[in-house]
N, C-alpha and C positions, 0 to 999 in steps of 0.2 A: 679675502676676502674686501677687500681694498680693490680688485674687479670692479668691483661695482660703482666704484667713488666715478669712472668712466660716466656712468648716465647727465652725470651732474657738466661731462663737455660746455653745454648752451650755457653754464654760467660763469666756467669760467674751461678754458681753454689750454691745460695745462692739463686736468686733467685725464684730459683726450688718453697721453702715455698708454697712461692704464689699459685700455682693450688693447697695445701692443704686448703678445708673449714674449718678447724680446725683452723690452727693460723691465715686465710680472720675472719671467725666470735673472737677468739682472739681484733683482730686488732680492726673492727669495737664492741665492746662495752669498749675496754677502747679507742679508738677517739672518740666516744660517751656521752664516762661519765668526758672525761676532759673539754670537752665543750661545755659544760650547765656547773660543779664544776665550769673553770674558768670562763664562758660567763651569769652566775645565779647572782652577785649581777650585775655586771653590767644593767644586762635584769629588778630585782626586781626596782635598783633606777626609769632606761626610765619610766619605767611602769609605779609605782609609782606617776613621776611625772605629765605621761600625767593624772594625776587622773583616774585609770584604778581599780575607786576599788570593794573590793568585793562584800559590801553589800549590792550595786545595783544589786549585783544576785543572793545575798540572798532572798532578798528582797521580800512576795509577794510570796516567796519557801516555806521556815522553818516553824515551829512555832519561835513569836518572841523569847518564848522565850532559843530556844536553843539555839540566834548571842552571840555571845561573842562577848563582844561590843571596845573590843580591836586586832579584825578582822577587822573591818570593817579597818584600817586604812596602812590594808593586800591586797599588788594588785590583781587583777585575772588575765588570762590570757598567764600568763607561758607554758605553749604548746606550744606557738610560739618557745621558745628556744627549747622545750623535745620534739616538730617534727622536730624542724627545724636540731634539733642535727643527729636527727636516721634519717634524705632523709643522712645531708650528708656523716652521717659514711657508712651508707648501697649503696650510690652510687660510694663512694672510693672504698669498699670492695670484695664489690661484680660482678657476672659474669651480668652486664649489659647489656649486647650484650641476652639473655635469657628471655623468657616472664617471670616465675617463677619472677625475684630478680623486674623485672619492674615493674610487675601488681601488685609489695604490695608497693614497694612506694607511686605509680602514686595515685594506692588507700587511700591508708592510710594519704596520704597531701588530697587529696580531700575530707574525710571525717576531717580533718580538720577543713582546711578551711568554711565550712558548718560548725564545732563548730565557727569558730572563725566569720562569721558574728553572726551569735545566741548571745556571746560578745557581739560582738561592739556594737548589736546591745540596749542589756542589760549597758552597763556600759556607754556610749560617750550620747545616745541615748536619754536612760532613759527611757527606754518601759520593764518596767514591763516582761514583756509576750518575751519578745529579738524577736529570728525569731517565724513566728504561727507554732504550732505544727504538721498543714500538713505540710506543708514546708518543712519542714525539716525534718518531715518524709520520705514524696516526695523524696526530694537531695538522704535524707538512705537506699531508695534501688534502683532510676539511680544506682548512684557508685555503689555501693552491683554487683545489675544484670552486668551490661557493665564487671567487674573483673572476671563475672565465665561464659565468655558468651568467654570473650578474652584466660581465660580455657581450655575453654572448645575448643574452638580451636584451643592447640596447636598440634604440631602433638605428644607432649610426655603426661605436665597432662592431658588432657582432653581426651586422653584415660580414664583413672579410675577416670573420676568422675560423670560417672555412676553407679561404687562401694560405697555400704554404707560399713564401717564397725561395727558391734553392740559390744557394750566388750562382752568375754565371749566368742564370739562362733569364731571359727577358718575362717572359709573363707568366702569371702563378699558374702550383698549383692548387688546382678545385677538388678538396678533399667529399669526406664521409666523415663520422661521426669521433673518426681513432686523433681528429683533428684535433679535439680540446682535451683529449687523452690525452696524444700529445702532448701540448699545450701544461700543463696540469709536471706531470713530469721534466717537462723543464724546467721548471717553476721550483718545483721541493727539490730538483740535481743543483741546480744553481745555487738552490738557499744554502744545500750539502755543499759545497766546492769549496765554496767564501767562507765557511765556518772550517775550514779542512787547510784554510789556508792562510790564516788567521793564528799562525806561531813565529815570529820577530815584530819584533817594533815599525811597525806604520808601514805593512811588507800588507793585507789585507787593506786597510786605509786606500793605500798611494793605484795600487789596480783596480783598485774598486772605482778612483778619478779616471783613471783614464774609459773602463769602462761604458760606466752611466753618461757622459757628456757623447761618446756614441751612439750609443743612442738615442740623448733626449738629442742632436742631431737628424736621429733617423722619422726621433717624433714628429721637428720641425716641418724636414722638408716629405713627409706623410698628408700632413692639413698647411701647403700653402697649395695649391690646385696648384697654378704655376707653375711651381719644383716638382712636384709631383705627380705629369703629364710626360714634363719635357725627360725629366725622368724613370719613366714607366716606373712608378712603385701607385700601388695602390692611393687613393684619398681619402682620407678622412676626416671632412676635421673635426675639428676637436680635440686630435691628435699633440697639439702644442701645448696641450696644456698640461701634460706628461715635459714635453720639457719642464718650463717649470719645478715641476717637481722634483728634476731629472736635473736641473744646477740648484730649488735645497740640500740634495745627496752629497751632490758637490763639495759646492759652500759649504756641509757642515765634514764632510775627509778632511776637507783643506783641513779646517780648522780645530779635527783631531790630533790631525798633524804636530799643530802644535806643543801640542802637550805627549803626541803620543809616541816623536820619531827617538831615536836612539839614544840615552837612558828613558824613557819611558814614563807617566809622575801613571800614566794608569797606565790599562786594555778596554779593549770594547765587550771582551768576554761571547756569550753564544749570546749578550742579550744581544748586539748590534750586530755579530760576524753573519749567522740566520737572515739581519733582518736585512743587511744590506743586498744577501744572494739573494732572495725571494724580492728582491726590489730594483735585481735586475736582471732576472728571471720576467717577473713584469713585462716588466718594461720591452724585453725579444717577445716575451706576445702579444701587446700588446703593437708594436711594425712589423709584426710577421715576421720575422727574422729569426725564429727559437736557432737557424739550423747556422745559421750565420754566429750566433754563442759560444762556438765551439772555434771559433776564431779574436772573436772580441771579445773573449774570456777568455785568452788560450794560455793563462798566466793559470787559472780557476780551474782551467780542464788539468794540465795537468798535476798541477796541485791535486785533485781528484784518480787521475787515471792517476799513479803512481801510488796513491792505495795504491788501486783495487787489482792492481800489476804485481802487490808484493805479495798481499793476501791471496793473489789466485795460487802464483806462483808456489809459498810458501806449506799449503795447502798441498797442492796434489807432488809438489815433486818437493818438500821439508827443504826448501831452495827458499832461499834469498837474492830479490832482482836488483835490489838499491839497500847497499850498508844502515837505512833509514826513510820510514816512509812519515809521514808525505814528502815529496822533493828538498823541501830548504832544508831539513835538516840529513837528508846524503851527500848537498854541497859545503852542508855544516859541519860534517863526519872529516869532510874528503880536506876539508884546513877552512876553505875559507870563512871572513870575517862574520860580525851579522850585521856590520853597514853594509862590503858584497851586496853580504844576499841578497837585502833587498833594493838595492836600485837596481842595482845589476837583471834583480827578477823588475820594477818600474819599467826600463826602459826596454826589456821584453814585450811588458803592456804597452808600449809605447807603440811598439813598431805592429805590435797585431792592432790596434787597431789602428794606427794608418791606411791597412791594407785591409781590412773591414770595411771602410770607407771606397777605398781604389774599386770595390765590388759596383760602388753603384755604375758606374760606368763601362766597367772590365765584362758590357754583354751583352 
C-alpha cells in the first residue's frame, strides 16, 4: 500500500523511493522483523496461557526418546505470528494492485490456515493425528492449483508458466499443460518438505531464510529487463514484487529466530511450516526455477527424501536405512547436539543457495 505514496513524488521528491523494489524490500523485511521480535514474547505468553503445548503435537509422531521433556511446556502455533507478520508487511510494502503479490500473500495465508486447523485439532481437541492426512493434502492441492490457475490467467506472468528453466541450460523448454500440474506438485511438495524439517529449534526458519533469499534474488533479476536479458532468463514485468514478498518472509523468519533459537520460547507448528514451504514453492514456480528447488532447498529435499526412503525400505524389506527419520533425528541418534544439527544444516543451506545462484552463469 505504501507503494502508492510514489504517486505523490511530484509534491515530495523523497516519496520517489517507494517506486524502487529494493527500498520496499528492505522496508518489508524490517517491518516483518520488528513485528515478530516485538510481539513474540506476548504471543508466546498468550499461547502458553491457552495451553497450546508442543507435546501434543509431537506425541505419536516422533520416537519418545527424542522428545525433550523441557520442550513439553513450550507453546507451538507461533506460526500465527510469523505468517501474520509476513502478511502485514507484504500488504504494506508490495504493489497490491498486481496479481503476483496478491497470489503470494493469499496463498501463503491459505496454507497457514490449513496448518492452523491441523495444529488446533492436535493441541486443543487432543487429536493425535490432527487433520486427516488426505484432507490436509487435498487442501494443499486445492490452494496450489488455484494459485497456479490465477497466475496462468495473468496477462504478464501467465505467458511464462509454460516455460521450464533447466539448470545449466540457456534456453527454456516450452511445455504443454503438464507444466501446470508439475507446478502444483512442486508447491505441495515444498510445503510438506519444510513441514518435515520443522523438528529442531530454528532449523526450518533458518533454512527458509537462505532459500527465500535466493528466490527473491531471482525474482529481482527477472523483473529487471537489462539483467534478465544479460542472464538469458525470462523477463517478467512486476516479478520484482515477489522480491518484496520474499524479503518479508526473510525478515519474519529472522525475527522468529529471536524467539525460536535454542531453547525455543515457542514453535511455529504446522501453521508456520506449511505456509513457509508453500511460499517457497510459489516463488520457485513464479521465477520458473522449479527444478532448481532441488538445489536451493537442498536441506528440505534431504529431509523429505529420507522419510520416503525410510518408509519404502521398511515396507519392502522390513529394514530401516536411517536410525530415525527425518534425517535430523538420525544425526541426533548418532550423538549430535541440537545446536550442532541446526548450525550444520544452516551451513548446508547456505552452500546450496550459493551453488544455485552460480547456475545463472554456468550455462
